[in-house]
C-alpha positions as CSV (number, residue, x, y, z in Angstrom):
1,X,7.2,12.8,15.8
2,X,3.5,12.3,16.5
3,X,0.9,11.2,13.9
4,X,-2.3,9.2,13.8
5,X,-3.8,6.9,11.2
6,X,-7.5,7.6,11.0
7,X,-10.5,6.7,9.0
8,X,-12.6,9.4,7.4
9,X,-15.8,7.3,7.4
10,X,-17.1,4.1,8.7
11,X,-15.2,1.0,7.5
12,X,-15.5,-2.7,8.2
13,X,-13.8,-4.2,11.2
14,X,-12.2,-7.0,9.2
15,X,-11.0,-4.6,6.6
16,X,-9.4,-2.5,9.3
17,X,-7.6,-5.5,10.8
18,X,-6.3,-6.3,7.3
19,X,-5.1,-2.7,6.6
20,X,-3.5,-2.2,10.1
21,X,-1.7,-5.6,10.0
22,X,-0.3,-4.8,6.6
23,X,0.6,-1.2,7.6
24,X,2.6,-2.3,10.6
25,X,4.3,-5.0,8.6
26,X,5.4,-2.3,6.0
27,X,6.3,0.1,8.8
28,X,9.1,-2.2,9.9
29,X,11.0,-1.5,6.6
30,X,9.6,1.8,5.4
31,X,11.3,4.9,6.8
32,X,8.2,7.0,6.3
33,X,4.8,6.2,7.8
34,X,3.0,7.6,4.7
35,X,5.0,5.1,2.6
36,X,4.0,2.2,4.9
37,X,0.3,3.3,4.5
38,X,0.7,3.5,0.7
39,X,2.3,0.1,0.5
40,X,-0.4,-1.4,2.7
41,X,-3.1,0.1,0.5
42,X,-1.4,-1.2,-2.7
43,X,-1.2,-4.7,-1.2
44,X,-5.0,-4.5,-0.5
45,X,-5.7,-3.2,-4.1
46,X,-3.6,-6.1,-5.5
47,X,-5.6,-8.7,-3.5
48,X,-2.6,-9.8,-1.4
49,X,-4.6,-9.2,1.8
50,X,-7.3,-11.7,2.4
51,X,-9.1,-13.8,5.0
52,X,-9.5,-17.6,4.6
53,X,-10.3,-20.3,7.1
54,X,-10.5,-18.0,10.0
55,X,-7.1,-16.5,9.3
56,X,-5.8,-13.2,7.9
57,X,-3.2,-13.5,5.1
58,X,-1.1,-10.6,3.9
59,X,2.3,-10.1,2.3
60,X,3.8,-12.0,5.2
61,X,4.5,-15.7,5.0
62,X,2.0,-17.0,7.5
63,X,-1.7,-16.5,8.3
64,X,-2.7,-14.8,11.6
65,X,-5.7,-16.2,13.5
66,X,-8.6,-13.8,13.6
67,X,-10.6,-13.0,16.8
68,X,-13.6,-15.4,17.1
69,X,-16.2,-12.9,16.1
70,X,-14.3,-12.2,12.8
71,X,-13.1,-15.7,12.2
72,X,-16.6,-16.9,11.4
73,X,-17.0,-14.4,8.6
74,X,-16.7,-15.7,5.0
75,X,-13.4,-15.6,3.1
76,X,-12.8,-12.3,1.6
77,X,-10.3,-10.1,-0.3
78,X,-10.0,-6.4,0.3
79,X,-9.3,-4.9,-3.1
80,X,-12.4,-2.8,-3.1
81,X,-11.8,0.9,-2.1
82,X,-14.4,0.5,0.7
83,X,-11.8,-1.3,2.7
84,X,-8.7,0.9,2.3
85,X,-9.6,4.4,0.8
86,X,-10.9,6.0,4.0
87,X,-7.6,5.9,5.8
88,X,-5.3,8.9,6.1
89,X,-2.3,9.8,8.1
90,X,-2.8,12.9,10.2
91,X,0.3,14.8,11.5
92,X,3.9,14.2,10.4
93,X,4.4,11.5,7.8
94,X,7.8,10.5,9.2
């Protein structure tokens, strides 16, 4: 079934990297795309998605190196709605 994950307004690049990484991590175990998005958003709200030392950390065990233009940004958590609230699933949630 086809669906798309889209942002309803402008969001930061680094926040999008965090959300998408977390979404795909949860998509491996969640049978429904909408649930994977919800789990990713909850992880961001709880502060479990963050950048530190040029790496992205999420609910996975290891950090992921960020692209050079994002790695130089200061450490950050993504609990503020600015980073995750604009995303919605369009199409089928399965």
